[in-house]
Biotite code that builds the C-alpha atoms (Angstrom):
import biotite.structure as struc

atoms = struc.array([
    struc.Atom([-23.520, 9.772, -7.652], chain_id="A", res_id=1, res_name="MET", atom_name="CA", element="C"),
    struc.Atom([-22.234, 13.000, -6.085], chain_id="A", res_id=2, res_name="ASP", atom_name="CA", element="C"),
    struc.Atom([-19.044, 14.185, -7.640], chain_id="A", res_id=3, res_name="LYS", atom_name="CA", element="C"),
    struc.Atom([-17.491, 14.905, -4.124], chain_id="A", res_id=4, res_name="ARG", atom_name="CA", element="C"),
    struc.Atom([-18.423, 11.240, -2.859], chain_id="A", res_id=5, res_name="ILE", atom_name="CA", element="C"),
    struc.Atom([-16.868, 9.696, -5.993], chain_id="A", res_id=6, res_name="ARG", atom_name="CA", element="C"),
    struc.Atom([-13.514, 11.932, -5.682], chain_id="A", res_id=7, res_name="GLU", atom_name="CA", element="C"),
    struc.Atom([-13.289, 11.008, -2.006], chain_id="A", res_id=8, res_name="LEU", atom_name="CA", element="C"),
    struc.Atom([-13.739, 7.422, -2.583], chain_id="A", res_id=9, res_name="ALA", atom_name="CA", element="C"),
    struc.Atom([-11.146, 7.427, -5.436], chain_id="A", res_id=10, res_name="LEU", atom_name="CA", element="C"),
    struc.Atom([-8.612, 9.183, -3.293], chain_id="A", res_id=11, res_name="MET", atom_name="CA", element="C"),
    struc.Atom([-9.201, 6.523, -0.589], chain_id="A", res_id=12, res_name="GLY", atom_name="CA", element="C"),
    struc.Atom([-8.693, 3.810, -3.067], chain_id="A", res_id=13, res_name="LEU", atom_name="CA", element="C"),
    struc.Atom([-5.441, 5.413, -4.447], chain_id="A", res_id=14, res_name="LEU", atom_name="CA", element="C"),
    struc.Atom([-4.146, 6.024, -1.011], chain_id="A", res_id=15, res_name="SER", atom_name="CA", element="C"),
    struc.Atom([-4.662, 2.373, -0.125], chain_id="A", res_id=16, res_name="ALA", atom_name="CA", element="C"),
    struc.Atom([-3.045, 1.357, -3.515], chain_id="A", res_id=17, res_name="LEU", atom_name="CA", element="C"),
    struc.Atom([-0.144, 3.396, -2.611], chain_id="A", res_id=18, res_name="LEU", atom_name="CA", element="C"),
    struc.Atom([0.226, 1.832, 0.689], chain_id="A", res_id=19, res_name="VAL", atom_name="CA", element="C"),
    struc.Atom([0.020, -1.677, -0.734], chain_id="A", res_id=20, res_name="ILE", atom_name="CA", element="C"),
    struc.Atom([2.602, -0.798, -3.610], chain_id="A", res_id=21, res_name="ALA", atom_name="CA", element="C"),
    struc.Atom([4.873, 0.678, -0.959], chain_id="A", res_id=22, res_name="THR", atom_name="CA", element="C"),
    struc.Atom([4.648, -1.956, 1.860], chain_id="A", res_id=23, res_name="VAL", atom_name="CA", element="C"),
    struc.Atom([4.003, -5.062, -0.197], chain_id="A", res_id=24, res_name="MET", atom_name="CA", element="C"),
    struc.Atom([6.020, -4.418, -3.176], chain_id="A", res_id=25, res_name="LEU", atom_name="CA", element="C"),
    struc.Atom([9.347, -3.140, -1.582], chain_id="A", res_id=26, res_name="ARG", atom_name="CA", element="C"),
    struc.Atom([12.880, -4.388, -1.920], chain_id="A", res_id=27, res_name="PHE", atom_name="CA", element="C"),
    struc.Atom([15.301, -4.106, 0.957], chain_id="A", res_id=28, res_name="PRO", atom_name="CA", element="C"),
    struc.Atom([18.750, -2.884, 0.482], chain_id="A", res_id=29, res_name="VAL", atom_name="CA", element="C"),
    struc.Atom([21.153, -5.372, 2.292], chain_id="A", res_id=30, res_name="PRO", atom_name="CA", element="C"),
    struc.Atom([23.131, -3.828, 5.290], chain_id="A", res_id=31, res_name="THR", atom_name="CA", element="C"),
    struc.Atom([21.265, -0.533, 5.080], chain_id="A", res_id=32, res_name="PHE", atom_name="CA", element="C"),
    struc.Atom([17.964, 0.505, 6.735], chain_id="A", res_id=33, res_name="ASN", atom_name="CA", element="C"),
    struc.Atom([16.731, 1.514, 3.238], chain_id="A", res_id=34, res_name="LEU", atom_name="CA", element="C"),
    struc.Atom([14.421, 0.003, 0.663], chain_id="A", res_id=35, res_name="TYR", atom_name="CA", element="C"),
    struc.Atom([12.943, 0.911, -2.717], chain_id="A", res_id=36, res_name="PHE", atom_name="CA", element="C"),
    struc.Atom([9.388, 0.197, -3.740], chain_id="A", res_id=37, res_name="ASN", atom_name="CA", element="C"),
    struc.Atom([6.658, 0.801, -6.465], chain_id="A", res_id=38, res_name="LEU", atom_name="CA", element="C"),
    struc.Atom([4.622, 3.425, -4.659], chain_id="A", res_id=39, res_name="GLY", atom_name="CA", element="C"),
    struc.Atom([6.191, 6.127, -7.041], chain_id="A", res_id=40, res_name="GLU", atom_name="CA", element="C"),
    struc.Atom([3.999, 4.974, -9.708], chain_id="A", res_id=41, res_name="ALA", atom_name="CA", element="C"),
    struc.Atom([0.935, 5.577, -7.720], chain_id="A", res_id=42, res_name="ILE", atom_name="CA", element="C"),
    struc.Atom([2.158, 9.100, -6.850], chain_id="A", res_id=43, res_name="ILE", atom_name="CA", element="C"),
    struc.Atom([2.893, 10.036, -10.381], chain_id="A", res_id=44, res_name="TYR", atom_name="CA", element="C"),
    struc.Atom([-0.118, 8.424, -11.836], chain_id="A", res_id=45, res_name="LEU", atom_name="CA", element="C"),
    struc.Atom([-2.463, 10.253, -9.220], chain_id="A", res_id=46, res_name="THR", atom_name="CA", element="C"),
    struc.Atom([-0.552, 13.702, -9.752], chain_id="A", res_id=47, res_name="ALA", atom_name="CA", element="C"),
    struc.Atom([-0.730, 13.173, -13.576], chain_id="A", res_id=48, res_name="LEU", atom_name="CA", element="C"),
    struc.Atom([-4.484, 12.305, -13.547], chain_id="A", res_id=49, res_name="LEU", atom_name="CA", element="C"),
    struc.Atom([-5.839, 14.585, -10.758], chain_id="A", res_id=50, res_name="TYR", atom_name="CA", element="C"),
    struc.Atom([-3.402, 17.354, -10.303], chain_id="A", res_id=51, res_name="GLY", atom_name="CA", element="C"),
    struc.Atom([-1.289, 18.937, -7.467], chain_id="A", res_id=52, res_name="PRO", atom_name="CA", element="C"),
    struc.Atom([-3.560, 18.655, -4.522], chain_id="A", res_id=53, res_name="ILE", atom_name="CA", element="C"),
    struc.Atom([-4.618, 15.023, -4.864], chain_id="A", res_id=54, res_name="PRO", atom_name="CA", element="C"),
    struc.Atom([-0.987, 14.186, -5.847], chain_id="A", res_id=55, res_name="GLY", atom_name="CA", element="C"),
    struc.Atom([0.329, 15.864, -2.673], chain_id="A", res_id=56, res_name="ALA", atom_name="CA", element="C"),
    struc.Atom([-2.350, 14.370, -0.466], chain_id="A", res_id=57, res_name="LEU", atom_name="CA", element="C"),
    struc.Atom([-2.110, 10.939, -1.609], chain_id="A", res_id=58, res_name="ILE", atom_name="CA", element="C"),
    struc.Atom([1.685, 11.113, -1.946], chain_id="A", res_id=59, res_name="GLY", atom_name="CA", element="C"),
    struc.Atom([2.287, 12.717, 1.534], chain_id="A", res_id=60, res_name="GLY", atom_name="CA", element="C"),
    struc.Atom([-0.364, 10.869, 3.588], chain_id="A", res_id=61, res_name="VAL", atom_name="CA", element="C"),
    struc.Atom([-0.107, 7.397, 1.820], chain_id="A", res_id=62, res_name="GLY", atom_name="CA", element="C"),
    struc.Atom([3.470, 7.100, 1.785], chain_id="A", res_id=63, res_name="SER", atom_name="CA", element="C"),
    struc.Atom([3.873, 8.349, 5.484], chain_id="A", res_id=64, res_name="ALA", atom_name="CA", element="C"),
    struc.Atom([1.316, 5.729, 6.362], chain_id="A", res_id=65, res_name="LEU", atom_name="CA", element="C"),
    struc.Atom([3.173, 3.178, 4.475], chain_id="A", res_id=66, res_name="ALA", atom_name="CA", element="C"),
    struc.Atom([6.341, 3.961, 6.473], chain_id="A", res_id=67, res_name="ASP", atom_name="CA", element="C"),
    struc.Atom([4.325, 3.491, 9.765], chain_id="A", res_id=68, res_name="ILE", atom_name="CA", element="C"),
    struc.Atom([2.913, 0.193, 8.751], chain_id="A", res_id=69, res_name="ILE", atom_name="CA", element="C"),
    struc.Atom([6.151, -0.925, 7.151], chain_id="A", res_id=70, res_name="GLY", atom_name="CA", element="C"),
    struc.Atom([8.228, -0.491, 10.269], chain_id="A", res_id=71, res_name="GLY", atom_name="CA", element="C"),
    struc.Atom([9.960, 2.840, 9.453], chain_id="A", res_id=72, res_name="TYR", atom_name="CA", element="C"),
    struc.Atom([8.147, 5.251, 11.701], chain_id="A", res_id=73, res_name="PRO", atom_name="CA", element="C"),
    struc.Atom([11.221, 7.650, 11.861], chain_id="A", res_id=74, res_name="VAL", atom_name="CA", element="C"),
    struc.Atom([10.893, 8.349, 8.205], chain_id="A", res_id=75, res_name="TRP", atom_name="CA", element="C"),
    struc.Atom([7.131, 9.084, 8.243], chain_id="A", res_id=76, res_name="ALA", atom_name="CA", element="C"),
    struc.Atom([7.311, 12.899, 8.836], chain_id="A", res_id=77, res_name="PRO", atom_name="CA", element="C"),
    struc.Atom([10.194, 13.049, 6.253], chain_id="A", res_id=78, res_name="ILE", atom_name="CA", element="C"),
    struc.Atom([8.270, 11.103, 3.787], chain_id="A", res_id=79, res_name="THR", atom_name="CA", element="C"),
    struc.Atom([5.130, 13.095, 4.267], chain_id="A", res_id=80, res_name="PHE", atom_name="CA", element="C"),
    struc.Atom([7.051, 16.286, 3.423], chain_id="A", res_id=81, res_name="ILE", atom_name="CA", element="C"),
    struc.Atom([9.137, 14.960, 0.528], chain_id="A", res_id=82, res_name="ILE", atom_name="CA", element="C"),
    struc.Atom([6.427, 12.838, -1.180], chain_id="A", res_id=83, res_name="LYS", atom_name="CA", element="C"),
    struc.Atom([3.823, 15.543, -0.743], chain_id="A", res_id=84, res_name="GLY", atom_name="CA", element="C"),
    struc.Atom([6.007, 17.973, -2.336], chain_id="A", res_id=85, res_name="LEU", atom_name="CA", element="C"),
    struc.Atom([6.752, 15.574, -5.121], chain_id="A", res_id=86, res_name="GLU", atom_name="CA", element="C"),
    struc.Atom([3.181, 14.730, -5.856], chain_id="A", res_id=87, res_name="GLY", atom_name="CA", element="C"),
    struc.Atom([2.448, 18.462, -5.825], chain_id="A", res_id=88, res_name="TYR", atom_name="CA", element="C"),
    struc.Atom([5.320, 19.301, -8.239], chain_id="A", res_id=89, res_name="ILE", atom_name="CA", element="C"),
    struc.Atom([4.263, 16.441, -10.730], chain_id="A", res_id=90, res_name="VAL", atom_name="CA", element="C"),
    struc.Atom([0.570, 17.550, -10.596], chain_id="A", res_id=91, res_name="GLY", atom_name="CA", element="C"),
    struc.Atom([1.275, 21.108, -11.225], chain_id="A", res_id=92, res_name="SER", atom_name="CA", element="C"),
    struc.Atom([3.494, 20.567, -14.243], chain_id="A", res_id=93, res_name="LEU", atom_name="CA", element="C"),
    struc.Atom([1.460, 17.714, -15.571], chain_id="A", res_id=94, res_name="ALA", atom_name="CA", element="C"),
    struc.Atom([-0.669, 19.882, -18.114], chain_id="A", res_id=95, res_name="ASN", atom_name="CA", element="C"),
    struc.Atom([2.494, 21.415, -19.566], chain_id="A", res_id=96, res_name="LYS", atom_name="CA", element="C"),
    struc.Atom([4.631, 18.301, -20.119], chain_id="A", res_id=97, res_name="ASN", atom_name="CA", element="C"),
    struc.Atom([4.099, 15.006, -18.262], chain_id="A", res_id=98, res_name="ARG", atom_name="CA", element="C"),
    struc.Atom([7.542, 13.848, -18.887], chain_id="A", res_id=99, res_name="TYR", atom_name="CA", element="C"),
    struc.Atom([9.249, 16.880, -17.360], chain_id="A", res_id=100, res_name="ILE", atom_name="CA", element="C"),
    struc.Atom([6.745, 16.785, -14.570], chain_id="A", res_id=101, res_name="ALA", atom_name="CA", element="C"),
    struc.Atom([7.774, 13.214, -13.547], chain_id="A", res_id=102, res_name="VAL", atom_name="CA", element="C"),
    struc.Atom([11.355, 14.109, -13.928], chain_id="A", res_id=103, res_name="MET", atom_name="CA", element="C"),
    struc.Atom([10.986, 17.139, -11.568], chain_id="A", res_id=104, res_name="SER", atom_name="CA", element="C"),
    struc.Atom([9.125, 15.101, -9.069], chain_id="A", res_id=105, res_name="GLY", atom_name="CA", element="C"),
    struc.Atom([11.907, 12.454, -9.306], chain_id="A", res_id=106, res_name="ALA", atom_name="CA", element="C"),
    struc.Atom([14.554, 15.233, -8.696], chain_id="A", res_id=107, res_name="ILE", atom_name="CA", element="C"),
    struc.Atom([12.789, 16.438, -5.586], chain_id="A", res_id=108, res_name="ILE", atom_name="CA", element="C"),
    struc.Atom([12.418, 13.036, -4.283], chain_id="A", res_id=109, res_name="MET", atom_name="CA", element="C"),
    struc.Atom([15.922, 12.011, -4.850], chain_id="A", res_id=110, res_name="MET", atom_name="CA", element="C"),
    struc.Atom([17.284, 15.189, -3.402], chain_id="A", res_id=111, res_name="ALA", atom_name="CA", element="C"),
    struc.Atom([15.136, 15.009, -0.359], chain_id="A", res_id=112, res_name="GLY", atom_name="CA", element="C"),
    struc.Atom([15.883, 11.430, 0.579], chain_id="A", res_id=113, res_name="TYR", atom_name="CA", element="C"),
    struc.Atom([19.619, 11.826, -0.098], chain_id="A", res_id=114, res_name="ALA", atom_name="CA", element="C"),
    struc.Atom([19.628, 14.872, 2.375], chain_id="A", res_id=115, res_name="LEU", atom_name="CA", element="C"),
    struc.Atom([17.559, 12.901, 4.948], chain_id="A", res_id=116, res_name="ALA", atom_name="CA", element="C"),
    struc.Atom([19.688, 9.656, 4.613], chain_id="A", res_id=117, res_name="ALA", atom_name="CA", element="C"),
    struc.Atom([23.029, 11.937, 4.976], chain_id="A", res_id=118, res_name="GLY", atom_name="CA", element="C"),
    struc.Atom([21.338, 13.359, 8.161], chain_id="A", res_id=119, res_name="ILE", atom_name="CA", element="C"),
    struc.Atom([20.150, 10.070, 9.645], chain_id="A", res_id=120, res_name="LEU", atom_name="CA", element="C"),
    struc.Atom([22.793, 7.610, 8.649], chain_id="A", res_id=121, res_name="TYR", atom_name="CA", element="C"),
    struc.Atom([25.807, 9.688, 7.562], chain_id="A", res_id=122, res_name="GLY", atom_name="CA", element="C"),
    struc.Atom([27.359, 10.758, 4.369], chain_id="A", res_id=123, res_name="ILE", atom_name="CA", element="C"),
    struc.Atom([28.022, 7.118, 3.222], chain_id="A", res_id=124, res_name="GLY", atom_name="CA", element="C"),
    struc.Atom([24.474, 6.302, 3.050], chain_id="A", res_id=125, res_name="ALA", atom_name="CA", element="C"),
    struc.Atom([23.876, 9.020, 0.381], chain_id="A", res_id=126, res_name="VAL", atom_name="CA", element="C"),
    struc.Atom([25.308, 7.095, -2.606], chain_id="A", res_id=127, res_name="PRO", atom_name="CA", element="C"),
    struc.Atom([23.120, 3.955, -1.770], chain_id="A", res_id=128, res_name="ILE", atom_name="CA", element="C"),
    struc.Atom([20.135, 6.120, -1.160], chain_id="A", res_id=129, res_name="GLU", atom_name="CA", element="C"),
    struc.Atom([20.495, 7.705, -4.532], chain_id="A", res_id=130, res_name="LEU", atom_name="CA", element="C"),
    struc.Atom([21.019, 4.547, -6.321], chain_id="A", res_id=131, res_name="ALA", atom_name="CA", element="C"),
    struc.Atom([17.915, 3.025, -4.783], chain_id="A", res_id=132, res_name="GLY", atom_name="CA", element="C"),
    struc.Atom([15.949, 5.934, -5.442], chain_id="A", res_id=133, res_name="ASP", atom_name="CA", element="C"),
    struc.Atom([16.996, 6.203, -8.976], chain_id="A", res_id=134, res_name="PHE", atom_name="CA", element="C"),
    struc.Atom([15.743, 2.814, -9.647], chain_id="A", res_id=135, res_name="VAL", atom_name="CA", element="C"),
    struc.Atom([12.420, 3.533, -7.726], chain_id="A", res_id=136, res_name="GLN", atom_name="CA", element="C"),
    struc.Atom([11.786, 6.868, -9.730], chain_id="A", res_id=137, res_name="VAL", atom_name="CA", element="C"),
    struc.Atom([12.728, 5.164, -13.027], chain_id="A", res_id=138, res_name="SER", atom_name="CA", element="C"),
    struc.Atom([10.351, 2.340, -12.342], chain_id="A", res_id=139, res_name="ALA", atom_name="CA", element="C"),
    struc.Atom([7.607, 4.652, -11.108], chain_id="A", res_id=140, res_name="GLY", atom_name="CA", element="C"),
    struc.Atom([7.959, 6.826, -14.292], chain_id="A", res_id=141, res_name="ALA", atom_name="CA", element="C"),
    struc.Atom([7.848, 4.135, -16.654], chain_id="A", res_id=142, res_name="VAL", atom_name="CA", element="C"),
    struc.Atom([4.861, 2.471, -15.112], chain_id="A", res_id=143, res_name="ILE", atom_name="CA", element="C"),
    struc.Atom([2.778, 5.801, -14.557], chain_id="A", res_id=144, res_name="SER", atom_name="CA", element="C"),
    struc.Atom([3.614, 7.257, -18.059], chain_id="A", res_id=145, res_name="LEU", atom_name="CA", element="C"),
    struc.Atom([2.704, 3.897, -19.664], chain_id="A", res_id=146, res_name="PHE", atom_name="CA", element="C"),
    struc.Atom([-0.634, 3.819, -17.732], chain_id="A", res_id=147, res_name="LEU", atom_name="CA", element="C"),
    struc.Atom([-1.492, 7.497, -17.763], chain_id="A", res_id=148, res_name="HIS", atom_name="CA", element="C"),
    struc.Atom([-2.690, 7.651, -21.440], chain_id="A", res_id=149, res_name="SER", atom_name="CA", element="C"),
    struc.Atom([-4.560, 4.580, -21.092], chain_id="A", res_id=150, res_name="ARG", atom_name="CA", element="C"),
    struc.Atom([-6.302, 5.390, -17.740], chain_id="A", res_id=151, res_name="LEU", atom_name="CA", element="C"),
    struc.Atom([-7.038, 9.072, -18.708], chain_id="A", res_id=152, res_name="LYS", atom_name="CA", element="C"),
    struc.Atom([-9.395, 8.089, -21.401], chain_id="A", res_id=153, res_name="ARG", atom_name="CA", element="C"),
    struc.Atom([-11.098, 5.712, -19.135], chain_id="A", res_id=154, res_name="ILE", atom_name="CA", element="C"),
    struc.Atom([-11.289, 7.766, -15.839], chain_id="A", res_id=155, res_name="PHE", atom_name="CA", element="C"),
    struc.Atom([-10.914, 11.265, -16.573], chain_id="A", res_id=156, res_name="ILE", atom_name="CA", element="C"),
    struc.Atom([-13.000, 13.970, -18.268], chain_id="A", res_id=157, res_name="ASN", atom_name="CA", element="C"),
    struc.Atom([-11.528, 17.689, -18.253], chain_id="A", res_id=158, res_name="ASP", atom_name="CA", element="C"),
    struc.Atom([-14.305, 18.639, -15.759], chain_id="A", res_id=159, res_name="GLU", atom_name="CA", element="C"),
    struc.Atom([-13.058, 15.841, -13.360], chain_id="A", res_id=160, res_name="ASP", atom_name="CA", element="C"),
    struc.Atom([-9.830, 17.424, -12.368], chain_id="A", res_id=161, res_name="ARG", atom_name="CA", element="C"),
    struc.Atom([-9.785, 18.965, -8.723], chain_id="A", res_id=162, res_name="PHE", atom_name="CA", element="C"),
])
């Protein structure tokens, strides 16, 4: 099979998996218009396995689409930027140190959403946003780092990185 077709199909599958992990596996925060989800694991895993461009595209587009489908359209452009940057950072640093890569992406995500929540809902929403985001990036980090070494042997050869 042509490598480009395989890559396009895989990116489509990862985008769909991200939407499912975000929309179907989300946990609302009572009294706030916020939630945390397991989509972070897919962003980190994609970026660790395939690099910065797929990490940014899957992170930004897939997460923004999940916001639209999940009933949070006001967050879609914000999410597109934050999650796209997060995926790009993780993918860019992945070859140097995957732990630092994921931690750097987590910091970008938490800072971006704290700022956005403060602007949209007021300063009182920031601690709640940070708490939910901390749980989200922690769960995503554990899942993606656990799966990374196992999936890398199955799916990735050095020449398969974009």
